[in-house]
KOLTOR-373864 format. One record per atom (N, C-alpha, C): residue number from 1; residue in three letters; x, y, z. Coordinates in Angstrom, 2 decimals. Layout:
// residues N
(NUM 'Ala' (X Y Z))
...
***
This chain:
// residues 197
(1 'Met' (79.45 107.92 73.48))
(1 'Met' (80.60 106.97 73.65))
(1 'Met' (80.20 105.56 73.25))
(2 'Arg' (81.13 104.95 72.67))
(2 'Arg' (80.82 103.63 71.98))
(2 'Arg' (80.92 102.60 73.17))
(3 'Arg' (79.86 101.68 73.26))
(3 'Arg' (79.68 100.48 73.99))
(3 'Arg' (80.03 99.16 73.40))
(4 'Phe' (80.60 98.30 74.19))
(4 'Phe' (80.94 96.85 73.79))
(4 'Phe' (79.54 96.13 73.65))
(5 'Lys' (79.27 95.43 72.48))
(5 'Lys' (77.83 94.79 72.37))
(5 'Lys' (78.03 93.61 71.73))
(6 'Glu' (79.35 93.15 71.41))
(6 'Glu' (79.38 92.05 70.39))
(6 'Glu' (79.77 90.87 71.41))
(7 'Pro' (79.35 89.72 70.88))
(7 'Pro' (79.28 88.32 71.56))
(7 'Pro' (80.48 87.78 71.83))
(8 'Glu' (81.80 88.32 71.05))
(8 'Glu' (83.03 87.75 71.21))
(8 'Glu' (83.90 88.98 71.58))
(9 'Leu' (84.99 88.65 72.51))
(9 'Leu' (86.10 89.45 72.77))
(9 'Leu' (87.38 88.65 72.72))
(10 'Leu' (88.26 89.28 71.88))
(10 'Leu' (89.49 88.87 71.72))
(10 'Leu' (90.46 89.36 72.73))
(11 'Val' (91.04 88.55 73.67))
(11 'Val' (92.05 89.09 74.90))
(11 'Val' (93.23 89.08 74.15))
(12 'Ala' (93.95 90.00 73.81))
(12 'Ala' (95.35 90.25 73.07))
(12 'Ala' (96.30 89.80 74.11))
(13 'Ser' (96.72 88.72 74.46))
(13 'Ser' (97.65 88.13 75.21))
(13 'Ser' (97.94 86.91 75.09))
(14 'His' (99.12 86.52 75.50))
(14 'His' (99.85 85.13 75.75))
(14 'His' (99.81 84.70 77.00))
(15 'Asn' (99.74 85.74 78.17))
(15 'Asn' (99.99 85.47 79.40))
(15 'Asn' (98.89 84.71 79.97))
(16 'Lys' (99.04 83.49 80.27))
(16 'Lys' (97.91 82.66 80.84))
(16 'Lys' (97.24 83.41 82.27))
(17 'Asp' (98.23 83.82 83.06))
(17 'Asp' (97.87 84.33 84.23))
(17 'Asp' (96.85 85.76 84.25))
(18 'Lys' (97.26 86.47 82.99))
(18 'Lys' (96.81 87.71 82.66))
(18 'Lys' (95.38 87.49 82.08))
(19 'Ile' (95.41 86.46 81.13))
(19 'Ile' (94.14 86.13 80.47))
(19 'Ile' (93.18 85.62 81.53))
(20 'Ser' (93.41 84.76 82.71))
(20 'Ser' (92.79 84.31 83.55))
(20 'Ser' (91.88 85.34 84.53))
(21 'Glu' (92.72 86.42 84.80))
(21 'Glu' (92.23 87.56 85.38))
(21 'Glu' (91.21 88.35 84.72))
(22 'Ile' (91.64 88.48 83.38))
(22 'Ile' (90.69 89.23 82.57))
(22 'Ile' (89.40 88.54 82.34))
(23 'Gln' (89.35 87.25 82.15))
(23 'Gln' (88.10 86.44 81.99))
(23 'Gln' (87.52 86.69 83.21))
(24 'Ile' (88.04 86.45 84.54))
(24 'Ile' (87.16 86.58 85.80))
(24 'Ile' (86.49 87.87 85.69))
(25 'Leu' (87.28 89.23 85.58))
(25 'Leu' (86.72 90.47 85.64))
(25 'Leu' (85.61 90.52 84.52))
(26 'Leu' (85.83 90.03 83.52))
(26 'Leu' (84.66 90.61 82.36))
(26 'Leu' (83.64 89.48 82.06))
(27 'Ser' (83.83 88.31 82.84))
(27 'Ser' (82.97 87.27 82.45))
(27 'Ser' (81.28 87.52 82.76))
(28 'Pro' (80.81 88.62 83.37))
(28 'Pro' (79.46 88.85 83.40))
(28 'Pro' (78.93 89.81 82.29))
(29 'Tyr' (80.04 90.05 81.38))
(29 'Tyr' (79.71 91.18 80.22))
(29 'Tyr' (80.07 90.42 78.81))
(30 'Val' (80.80 89.40 78.88))
(30 'Val' (81.15 88.75 77.45))
(30 'Val' (80.77 87.43 77.44))
(31 'Lys' (80.22 87.02 76.37))
(31 'Lys' (79.48 85.48 76.25))
(31 'Lys' (80.86 84.56 75.88))
(32 'Lys' (81.78 85.10 75.11))
(32 'Lys' (82.88 84.12 74.64))
(32 'Lys' (84.29 84.79 74.57))
(33 'Phe' (85.32 84.27 75.21))
(33 'Phe' (86.40 84.82 75.03))
(33 'Phe' (87.28 84.07 74.19))
(34 'Ile' (88.14 84.56 73.53))
(34 'Ile' (89.18 84.20 72.35))
(34 'Ile' (90.49 84.87 72.56))
(35 'Thr' (91.51 84.20 72.65))
(35 'Thr' (92.81 84.77 73.12))
(35 'Thr' (93.74 84.63 71.93))
(36 'Ser' (94.83 85.68 71.96))
(36 'Ser' (95.76 85.57 71.01))
(36 'Ser' (96.71 84.29 71.17))
(37 'His' (96.63 83.75 72.22))
(37 'His' (97.38 82.38 72.45))
(37 'His' (96.76 81.30 71.73))
(38 'Asp' (95.49 81.53 71.87))
(38 'Asp' (94.56 80.49 71.12))
(38 'Asp' (94.55 80.56 69.74))
(39 'Gln' (94.52 81.69 69.08))
(39 'Gln' (94.62 82.02 67.72))
(39 'Gln' (96.09 81.88 67.02))
(40 'Gly' (97.02 81.66 67.78))
(40 'Gly' (98.38 81.54 67.27))
(40 'Gly' (98.78 82.89 67.08))
(41 'Leu' (98.60 84.04 67.38))
(41 'Leu' (99.04 85.26 66.83))
(41 'Leu' (100.28 85.62 67.34))
(42 'Pro' (101.32 86.01 66.66))
(42 'Pro' (102.49 86.55 67.03))
(42 'Pro' (102.40 87.84 67.99))
(43 'Glu' (103.39 87.91 68.81))
(43 'Glu' (103.30 88.97 69.61))
(43 'Glu' (103.83 90.26 68.98))
(44 'Pro' (103.23 91.46 68.79))
(44 'Pro' (103.50 92.58 68.09))
(44 'Pro' (104.73 93.12 68.80))
(45 'Asn' (105.45 94.00 68.01))
(45 'Asn' (106.41 94.94 68.63))
(45 'Asn' (105.91 96.14 69.35))
(46 'Glu' (106.31 95.82 70.59))
(46 'Glu' (105.77 96.73 71.71))
(46 'Glu' (106.89 98.10 71.65))
(47 'Asp' (106.83 98.97 70.80))
(47 'Asp' (107.79 99.98 70.58))
(47 'Asp' (107.18 101.31 71.37))
(48 'Gly' (106.15 101.30 71.99))
(48 'Gly' (105.82 102.67 72.22))
(48 'Gly' (106.46 103.00 73.42))
(49 'Lys' (106.24 104.18 73.92))
(49 'Lys' (106.94 105.19 74.97))
(49 'Lys' (106.11 105.14 76.11))
(50 'Thr' (104.80 104.86 76.14))
(50 'Thr' (104.05 104.81 77.53))
(50 'Thr' (103.05 103.80 77.39))
(51 'Phe' (102.54 103.26 78.50))
(51 'Phe' (101.50 102.22 78.59))
(51 'Phe' (100.37 102.35 77.57))
(52 'His' (99.88 103.49 77.37))
(52 'His' (98.80 103.80 76.37))
(52 'His' (99.15 103.43 75.07))
(53 'Glu' (100.56 103.68 74.51))
(53 'Glu' (100.88 103.33 73.11))
(53 'Glu' (101.05 102.02 73.10))
(54 'Asn' (101.60 101.22 74.10))
(54 'Asn' (101.73 99.72 73.89))
(54 'Asn' (100.47 99.14 73.79))
(55 'Ala' (99.60 99.52 74.89))
(55 'Ala' (98.26 98.61 74.93))
(55 'Ala' (97.68 98.77 73.63))
(56 'Arg' (97.55 100.17 73.01))
(56 'Arg' (97.12 100.58 71.58))
(56 'Arg' (97.51 99.56 70.57))
(57 'Ile' (99.00 99.55 70.66))
(57 'Ile' (99.54 98.56 69.67))
(57 'Ile' (98.95 97.07 69.41))
(58 'Lys' (98.89 96.61 70.95))
(58 'Lys' (98.47 95.30 70.87))
(58 'Lys' (97.03 95.05 70.63))
(59 'Ala' (96.23 95.95 71.05))
(59 'Ala' (94.94 95.70 70.81))
(59 'Ala' (94.58 96.16 69.08))
(60 'Leu' (95.16 97.08 68.90))
(60 'Leu' (94.66 97.37 67.31))
(60 'Leu' (95.26 96.33 66.29))
(61 'Thr' (96.57 95.56 66.76))
(61 'Thr' (97.26 94.52 65.68))
(61 'Thr' (96.21 93.55 65.82))
(62 'Ala' (95.65 93.06 66.95))
(62 'Ala' (94.96 91.87 67.19))
(62 'Ala' (93.61 91.95 66.71))
(63 'Ala' (92.96 93.22 66.77))
(63 'Ala' (91.56 93.38 66.14))
(63 'Ala' (91.69 93.51 64.70))
(64 'Ala' (92.71 93.96 63.97))
(64 'Ala' (92.99 94.10 62.58))
(64 'Ala' (93.28 92.76 61.90))
(65 'Val' (93.82 92.06 62.60))
(65 'Val' (94.00 90.28 62.00))
(65 'Val' (92.79 89.55 62.36))
(66 'Thr' (91.98 89.69 63.54))
(66 'Thr' (90.97 88.61 63.59))
(66 'Thr' (89.59 89.29 63.36))
(67 'Lys' (89.55 90.68 62.80))
(67 'Lys' (88.38 91.35 62.65))
(67 'Lys' (87.29 91.00 63.91))
(68 'Leu' (87.82 91.09 65.05))
(68 'Leu' (87.28 91.17 66.37))
(68 'Leu' (87.44 92.22 67.13))
(69 'Pro' (86.69 92.72 67.97))
(69 'Pro' (87.14 93.60 69.11))
(69 'Pro' (87.91 92.89 69.89))
(70 'Ala' (89.09 93.62 70.30))
(70 'Ala' (90.36 93.14 70.99))
(70 'Ala' (90.55 93.94 72.15))
(71 'Leu' (90.87 93.45 73.43))
(71 'Leu' (91.18 93.79 74.56))
(71 'Leu' (92.80 93.75 74.66))
(72 'Ala' (93.50 94.76 75.19))
(72 'Ala' (94.96 94.59 75.51))
(72 'Ala' (95.21 95.32 76.73))
(73 'Asp' (96.11 94.92 77.43))
(73 'Asp' (96.54 95.79 78.59))
(73 'Asp' (97.96 96.01 78.39))
(74 'Asp' (98.52 96.95 79.10))
(74 'Asp' (100.13 97.23 79.43))
(74 'Asp' (100.01 97.66 80.65))
(75 'Ser' (101.01 96.86 81.47))
(75 'Ser' (101.04 97.27 82.82))
(75 'Ser' (102.53 97.11 83.36))
(76 'Gly' (102.81 97.77 84.26))
(76 'Gly' (104.10 97.62 84.79))
(76 'Gly' (104.51 98.17 86.35))
(77 'Leu' (105.43 98.05 86.60))
(77 'Leu' (105.58 98.41 88.16))
(77 'Leu' (106.51 99.75 88.20))
(78 'Cys' (106.16 100.85 88.69))
(78 'Cys' (106.86 102.20 88.45))
(78 'Cys' (107.37 102.58 90.07))
(79 'Val' (108.81 102.44 90.25))
(79 'Val' (109.33 102.61 91.46))
(79 'Val' (109.71 104.12 91.57))
(80 'Glu' (109.20 104.67 92.78))
(80 'Glu' (109.52 106.25 92.96))
(80 'Glu' (110.94 106.69 93.12))
(81 'Gly' (111.59 105.78 93.72))
(81 'Gly' (113.29 106.12 94.06))
(81 'Gly' (113.94 105.95 92.59))
(82 'Leu' (113.31 105.22 91.64))
(82 'Leu' (114.04 105.05 90.19))
(82 'Leu' (113.66 105.86 89.17))
(83 'Asp' (112.68 107.00 89.50))
(83 'Asp' (112.02 107.77 88.57))
(83 'Asp' (111.04 107.14 87.78))
(84 'Gly' (110.34 106.12 88.43))
(84 'Gly' (109.30 105.47 87.44))
(84 'Gly' (109.81 104.29 86.85))
(85 'Ala' (111.13 103.79 86.85))
(85 'Ala' (111.66 102.45 86.28))
(85 'Ala' (111.09 101.32 87.11))
(86 'Pro' (110.96 100.28 86.82))
(86 'Pro' (111.30 99.88 85.18))
(86 'Pro' (109.94 100.30 84.46))
(87 'Gly' (108.73 100.64 84.99))
(87 'Gly' (107.75 101.07 84.01))
(87 'Gly' (107.26 100.18 83.03))
(88 'Ile' (107.35 100.68 81.59))
(88 'Ile' (106.86 99.76 80.53))
(88 'Ile' (107.86 98.75 80.26))
(89 'Tyr' (109.09 98.78 80.82))
(89 'Tyr' (109.99 97.70 80.68))
(89 'Tyr' (110.03 96.63 81.75))
(90 'Ser' (109.04 96.73 82.54))
(90 'Ser' (108.99 95.83 83.71))
(90 'Ser' (109.08 94.52 83.38))
(91 'Ser' (108.26 93.98 82.35))
(91 'Ser' (108.53 92.52 81.89))
(91 'Ser' (110.11 92.30 81.33))
(92 'Arg' (110.43 93.25 80.58))
(92 'Arg' (111.80 92.90 80.25))
(92 'Arg' (113.06 92.79 81.37))
(93 'Trp' (112.72 93.50 82.20))
(93 'Trp' (113.87 93.35 83.36))
(93 'Trp' (113.69 91.97 83.92))
(94 'Ala' (112.74 91.20 83.71))
(94 'Ala' (112.59 89.75 84.20))
(94 'Ala' (113.22 88.87 83.07))
(95 'Gly' (113.61 89.51 81.86))
(95 'Gly' (114.30 88.62 81.00))
(95 'Gly' (113.38 87.63 80.56))
(96 'Ser' (114.04 86.75 79.44))
(96 'Ser' (113.27 85.85 78.78))
(96 'Ser' (112.67 84.75 79.47))
(97 'Ser' (113.50 84.64 80.55))
(97 'Ser' (112.98 83.61 81.69))
(97 'Ser' (112.04 83.92 82.68))
(98 'Lys' (111.61 85.19 82.43))
(98 'Lys' (110.58 85.82 83.38))
(98 'Lys' (110.81 85.73 84.74))
(99 'Asp' (112.09 85.82 85.23))
(99 'Asp' (112.44 85.77 86.57))
(99 'Asp' (112.47 86.99 87.29))
(100 'Phe' (111.17 87.30 87.93))
(100 'Phe' (110.82 88.41 88.54))
(100 'Phe' (111.56 88.44 89.76))
(101 'Thr' (112.16 87.25 90.50))
(101 'Thr' (113.08 87.52 91.51))
(101 'Thr' (114.31 88.22 91.31))
(102 'Ala' (114.88 87.98 90.29))
(102 'Ala' (116.14 88.63 89.65))
(102 'Ala' (115.64 90.03 89.34))
(103 'Ala' (114.43 90.39 88.80))
(103 'Ala' (114.32 91.67 88.35))
(103 'Ala' (114.09 92.53 89.57))
(104 'Thr' (113.44 91.96 90.80))
(104 'Thr' (113.34 92.87 92.02))
(104 'Thr' (114.69 92.98 92.48))
(105 'Gln' (115.59 91.85 92.57))
(105 'Gln' (116.68 91.95 93.23))
(105 'Gln' (117.50 93.32 92.40))
(106 'Lys' (117.33 93.24 91.04))
(106 'Lys' (117.86 94.55 90.27))
(106 'Lys' (117.38 95.83 90.86))
(107 'Ile' (116.10 95.97 90.97))
(107 'Ile' (115.21 97.13 91.47))
(107 'Ile' (116.09 97.61 92.79))
(108 'Phe' (116.30 96.52 93.95))
(108 'Phe' (116.97 97.09 95.01))
(108 'Phe' (118.31 97.21 94.70))
(109 'Arg' (119.17 96.60 93.72))
(109 'Arg' (120.22 96.95 93.67))
(109 'Arg' (120.63 98.54 93.01))
(110 'Glu' (119.40 98.83 92.17))
(110 'Glu' (119.55 100.21 91.50))
(110 'Glu' (119.27 101.03 92.62))
(111 'Leu' (118.30 100.81 93.53))
(111 'Leu' (118.09 101.82 94.52))
(111 'Leu' (119.22 102.10 95.40))
(112 'Gly' (120.33 101.22 95.83))
(112 'Gly' (121.28 101.23 96.49))
(112 'Gly' (120.96 101.78 97.79))
(113 'Asp' (121.42 102.87 98.50))
(113 'Asp' (121.33 103.21 99.64))
(113 'Asp' (119.93 104.16 99.82))
(114 'Asn' (119.46 104.21 98.67))
(114 'Asn' (118.00 104.94 98.89))
(114 'Asn' (116.99 104.06 99.42))
(115 'Gln' (116.34 104.75 100.54))
(115 'Gln' (115.31 103.90 101.25))
(115 'Gln' (114.09 103.88 100.78))
(116 'Asn' (113.84 104.89 99.97))
(116 'Asn' (112.45 104.78 99.25))
(116 'Asn' (111.90 103.68 98.52))
(117 'Thr' (111.16 102.92 99.08))
(117 'Thr' (110.58 101.68 98.60))
(117 'Thr' (109.22 101.95 97.97))
(118 'Arg' (108.66 102.99 97.81))
(118 'Arg' (107.41 103.55 97.42))
(118 'Arg' (107.34 103.07 96.03))
(119 'Ala' (106.32 102.57 95.52))
(119 'Ala' (106.10 102.22 93.93))
(119 'Ala' (104.60 102.07 93.82))
(120 'Glu' (104.24 101.96 92.47))
(120 'Glu' (103.05 101.79 92.13))
(120 'Glu' (102.82 100.98 90.81))
(121 'Phe' (101.71 100.12 90.77))
(121 'Phe' (101.49 99.24 89.58))
(121 'Phe' (100.62 100.40 88.75))
(122 'Val' (100.70 100.07 87.46))
(122 'Val' (99.80 100.84 86.66))
(122 'Val' (99.54 99.83 85.80))
(123 'Cys' (98.02 100.08 85.17))
(123 'Cys' (97.34 99.30 84.30))
(123 'Cys' (96.70 100.12 83.24))
(124 'Val' (97.01 100.00 81.95))
(124 'Val' (96.29 100.83 81.03))
(124 'Val' (95.64 99.74 80.04))
(125 'Leu' (94.25 99.84 79.89))
(125 'Leu' (93.61 98.88 79.03))
(125 'Leu' (93.23 99.49 77.63))
(126 'Ala' (93.53 98.96 76.46))
(126 'Ala' (93.01 99.40 75.32))
(126 'Ala' (92.06 98.42 74.68))
(127 'Leu' (90.79 98.92 74.36))
(127 'Leu' (89.65 98.28 73.71))
(127 'Leu' (89.61 98.65 72.18))
(128 'Ala' (89.93 97.86 71.30))
(128 'Ala' (89.94 98.30 70.04))
(128 'Ala' (88.88 97.44 69.06))
(129 'Trp' (88.42 98.24 68.06))
(129 'Trp' (87.53 97.39 67.12))
(129 'Trp' (88.29 97.29 65.74))
(130 'Pro' (87.80 96.45 65.06))
(130 'Pro' (88.53 96.20 63.71))
(130 'Pro' (88.40 97.44 63.04))
(131 'Asp' (87.38 98.55 63.09))
(131 'Asp' (87.32 99.67 62.15))
(131 'Asp' (88.46 100.56 62.66))
(132 'Gly' (89.31 100.28 63.68))
(132 'Gly' (90.38 101.32 64.28))
(132 'Gly' (90.30 102.19 65.50))
(133 'Asp' (88.67 102.11 65.76))
(133 'Asp' (88.27 102.89 67.25))
(133 'Asp' (88.99 102.22 68.22))
(134 'Val' (89.41 103.04 69.12))
(134 'Val' (90.19 102.58 70.44))
(134 'Val' (89.62 103.27 71.66))
(135 'Val' (89.33 102.83 72.65))
(135 'Val' (88.98 103.37 73.89))
(135 'Val' (89.89 102.94 75.10))
(136 'Tyr' (90.03 103.47 76.16))
(136 'Tyr' (91.24 103.47 77.27))
(136 'Tyr' (90.57 103.54 78.71))
(137 'Ala' (91.11 102.81 79.57))
(137 'Ala' (90.71 102.73 80.89))
(137 'Ala' (92.15 102.62 81.65))
(138 'Glu' (92.32 103.00 82.65))
(138 'Glu' (93.55 103.15 83.48))
(138 'Glu' (93.44 103.11 84.99))
(139 'Gly' (94.07 102.13 85.62))
(139 'Gly' (93.98 101.94 87.12))
(139 'Gly' (95.57 101.79 87.65))
(140 'Arg' (95.50 102.19 88.98))
(140 'Arg' (96.86 102.16 89.58))
(140 'Arg' (96.44 101.59 91.02))
(141 'Ser' (97.79 101.04 91.51))
(141 'Ser' (97.64 100.58 93.08))
(141 'Ser' (99.05 100.86 93.61))
(142 'Ala' (99.11 101.76 94.92))
(142 'Ala' (100.24 102.24 95.40))
(142 'Ala' (100.58 101.36 96.47))
(143 'Gly' (101.92 101.16 96.70))
(143 'Gly' (102.37 100.56 97.96))
(143 'Gly' (103.97 100.65 98.05))
(144 'Asn' (104.33 99.51 98.73))
(144 'Asn' (105.70 99.52 98.95))
(144 'Asn' (106.30 98.26 98.53))
(145 'Leu' (107.67 98.25 98.09))
(145 'Leu' (108.32 96.97 97.76))
(145 'Leu' (108.99 96.24 99.04))
(146 'Ile' (109.19 95.10 98.80))
(146 'Ile' (109.84 94.14 99.94))
(146 'Ile' (110.71 93.29 99.26))
(147 'Phe' (111.65 92.82 99.93))
(147 'Phe' (112.55 91.87 99.47))
(147 'Phe' (113.02 90.90 100.57))
(148 'Pro' (113.05 89.80 100.75))
(148 'Pro' (112.58 88.74 99.77))
(148 'Pro' (111.24 88.78 99.57))
(149 'Gly' (110.57 88.16 98.80))
(149 'Gly' (108.96 88.04 98.42))
(149 'Gly' (108.29 87.19 99.26))
(150 'Arg' (106.91 87.38 99.51))
(150 'Arg' (106.19 86.39 100.25))
(150 'Arg' (104.96 86.14 99.56))
(151 'Gly' (104.40 84.79 99.63))
(151 'Gly' (103.09 84.66 99.21))
(151 'Gly' (103.35 83.25 98.25))
(152 'Asp' (102.26 82.59 98.08))
(152 'Asp' (102.06 81.43 97.03))
(152 'Asp' (101.73 81.87 95.73))
(153 'Tyr' (100.90 82.84 95.40))
(153 'Tyr' (100.42 83.09 94.13))
(153 'Tyr' (101.47 83.83 93.54))
(154 'Leu' (102.11 83.34 92.68))
(154 'Leu' (103.40 83.73 92.04))
(154 'Leu' (103.18 84.27 90.59))
(155 'Phe' (102.86 85.48 90.45))
(155 'Phe' (102.67 86.20 89.28))
(155 'Phe' (103.47 87.58 89.31))
(156 'Gly' (104.21 87.53 88.33))
(156 'Gly' (105.09 88.66 88.19))
(156 'Gly' (105.84 89.25 89.70))
(157 'Tyr' (105.61 90.44 89.76))
(157 'Tyr' (106.07 91.19 90.86))
(157 'Tyr' (105.23 90.98 92.15))
(158 'Asp' (104.07 90.16 92.05))
(158 'Asp' (103.30 90.17 93.28))
(158 'Asp' (103.85 89.99 94.58))
(159 'Pro' (104.88 89.06 94.60))
(159 'Pro' (105.33 88.57 96.00))
(159 'Pro' (106.19 89.71 96.69))
(160 'Phe' (106.47 90.72 95.91))
(160 'Phe' (107.24 91.75 96.35))
(160 'Phe' (106.48 93.08 96.57))
(161 'Phe' (105.20 92.99 96.38))
(161 'Phe' (104.48 94.45 96.54))
(161 'Phe' (103.49 94.34 97.68))
(162 'Val' (103.46 95.27 98.68))
(162 'Val' (102.49 95.25 99.70))
(162 'Val' (101.67 96.71 99.36))
(163 'Pro' (100.45 96.44 99.11))
(163 'Pro' (99.55 97.59 98.66))
(163 'Pro' (99.06 98.38 99.88))
(164 'Asp' (99.06 99.71 99.81))
(164 'Asp' (98.76 100.44 100.93))
(164 'Asp' (97.45 100.04 101.51))
(165 'Gly' (97.34 100.06 102.91))
(165 'Gly' (96.26 99.56 103.72))
(165 'Gly' (96.30 98.18 104.08))
(166 'Tyr' (97.45 97.22 103.65))
(166 'Tyr' (97.49 95.92 103.91))
(166 'Tyr' (98.95 95.62 104.33))
(167 'Asn' (98.90 94.45 105.17))
(167 'Asn' (100.25 94.04 105.56))
(167 'Asn' (100.53 92.74 104.84))
(168 'Lys' (99.81 92.47 103.72))
(168 'Lys' (100.05 91.22 102.89))
(168 'Lys' (100.48 91.61 101.45))
(169 'Thr' (101.35 90.60 100.78))
(169 'Thr' (101.56 91.15 99.43))
(169 'Thr' (100.57 90.65 98.65))
(170 'Phe' (100.65 91.12 97.21))
(170 'Phe' (99.67 90.67 96.35))
(170 'Phe' (99.60 89.16 96.33))
(171 'Ala' (100.80 88.54 96.37))
(171 'Ala' (100.93 87.15 96.18))
(171 'Ala' (100.20 86.21 97.44))
(172 'Glu' (100.24 87.01 98.63))
(172 'Glu' (99.59 86.63 99.84))
(172 'Glu' (98.13 86.62 99.68))
(173 'Leu' (97.56 87.67 99.24))
(173 'Leu' (96.30 88.01 99.02))
(173 'Leu' (95.54 86.96 98.18))
(174 'Gly' (96.36 86.77 97.11))
(174 'Gly' (95.76 85.65 96.17))
(174 'Gly' (94.95 86.38 95.14))
(175 'Pro' (94.39 85.68 93.99))
(175 'Pro' (93.56 86.02 93.06))
(175 'Pro' (92.36 87.11 93.50))
(176 'Glu' (91.62 86.42 94.41))
(176 'Glu' (90.31 87.14 94.82))
(176 'Glu' (90.69 88.40 95.83))
(177 'Gly' (91.55 88.34 96.60))
(177 'Gly' (92.04 89.34 97.51))
(177 'Gly' (92.54 90.55 96.78))
(178 'Lys' (93.49 90.07 95.63))
(178 'Lys' (94.36 91.07 94.85))
(178 'Lys' (93.36 91.71 93.98))
(179 'Ala' (92.22 91.06 93.47))
(179 'Ala' (91.27 91.61 92.58))
(179 'Ala' (90.46 92.96 93.31))
(180 'Ala' (90.41 92.88 94.79))
(180 'Ala' (89.77 94.10 95.30))
(180 'Ala' (90.66 95.38 95.24))
(181 'Val' (91.82 95.17 95.15))
(181 'Val' (92.69 96.44 95.24))
(181 'Val' (93.79 96.68 94.16))
(182 'Ser' (93.71 95.78 93.13))
(182 'Ser' (94.89 95.65 92.06))
(182 'Ser' (94.45 96.86 91.07))
(183 'His' (95.78 97.06 90.49))
(183 'His' (95.76 98.14 89.45))
(183 'His' (94.85 97.58 88.33))
(184 'Arg' (94.79 96.41 87.96))
(184 'Arg' (94.15 95.78 86.84))
(184 'Arg' (92.64 95.88 87.17))
(185 'Ala' (92.42 95.50 88.50))
(185 'Ala' (90.73 95.52 88.81))
(185 'Ala' (90.25 96.86 88.67))
(186 'Arg' (91.06 97.75 89.19))
(186 'Arg' (90.56 99.27 89.14))
(186 'Arg' (90.43 99.73 87.66))
(187 'Ala' (91.36 99.34 86.80))
(187 'Ala' (91.27 99.63 85.34))
(187 'Ala' (89.97 99.16 84.69))
(188 'Phe' (89.70 97.85 85.35))
(188 'Phe' (88.62 97.21 84.66))
(188 'Phe' (87.22 97.86 85.12))
(189 'Asp' (87.26 98.17 86.33))
(189 'Asp' (86.10 98.94 86.90))
(189 'Asp' (85.74 100.11 85.97))
(190 'Gln' (86.75 100.80 85.67))
(190 'Gln' (86.58 102.01 84.95))
(190 'Gln' (85.95 101.57 83.46))
(191 'Leu' (86.90 100.56 82.87))
(191 'Leu' (86.35 100.14 81.61))
(191 'Leu' (84.85 99.66 81.73))
(192 'Val' (84.59 98.92 82.65))
(192 'Val' (83.29 98.40 82.61))
(192 'Val' (82.25 99.31 82.63))
(193 'Lys' (82.41 100.50 83.61))
(193 'Lys' (81.50 101.40 83.77))
(193 'Lys' (81.29 102.33 82.55))
(194 'Asp' (82.49 102.47 81.84))
(194 'Asp' (82.45 103.37 80.53))
(194 'Asp' (81.96 102.61 79.41))
(195 'Tyr' (82.11 101.40 79.14))
(195 'Tyr' (81.98 100.98 77.82))
(195 'Tyr' (81.19 99.58 77.95))
(196 'Phe' (81.01 98.88 79.14))
(196 'Phe' (80.38 97.78 79.08))
(196 'Phe' (78.98 97.73 79.81))
(197 'Ala' (78.95 98.19 80.89))
(197 'Ala' (77.68 98.25 81.76))
(197 'Ala' (76.52 99.17 81.18))
***
C-alpha cells in the first residue's frame, strides 16, 4: 500500500474553510501545504456521478498540473427523505452566492409534508500522485436537519445539522468540536491510518 512520504502536499481546493480544516487535520504529517488557490489553478469540471469520481477528478487534475501529490475531497449532504439529494450537488444547491440558508430552505420545501429530517454528511478523499496513482478514504456523519439554523461557525450546511448524540449543530460545536465527529474528520482518520501514519 502506497504511503505519503513527500515534503509537500497540494490541497486541491479554493475553499478557505475547507483548506483550513485539512491543514489542521494533516499538520502532524505534512511539512508544507500548497493550495490550488495559491497556485491560481482553475477549478476542474466536476462531471462525475459520485463523490469518489469528483474527488478523483480534482486530485488528478491538480497533481498533473503541479507535479505534486494532491489531495482533494468531495463532500455533501445526503437527505434520506429526498433519496440522497442534494448529495454531490450540495454546493450547487447553494448557488453562485453560496447561500446555504436558501439551500436548506429548498431542502425543507422539497420534503414538504415528509417529516423525515434524517441526513448524513459524506466525505470522500482522493490522494493522487503525478504518476496517476490514486487512493481513497471515506467518512460519514449521520444526524438530523433543523431550520432555522443555529451557531456562529458558519460553514456550509453546518448551522442546520445536528449530529447523532448531540443537541448542538456543527456550527455550535465549532471547528474543534466538529472535528471530533465530522464526516471529514472520520475520512481523515482513515486516510492517516492507511496512507500517512
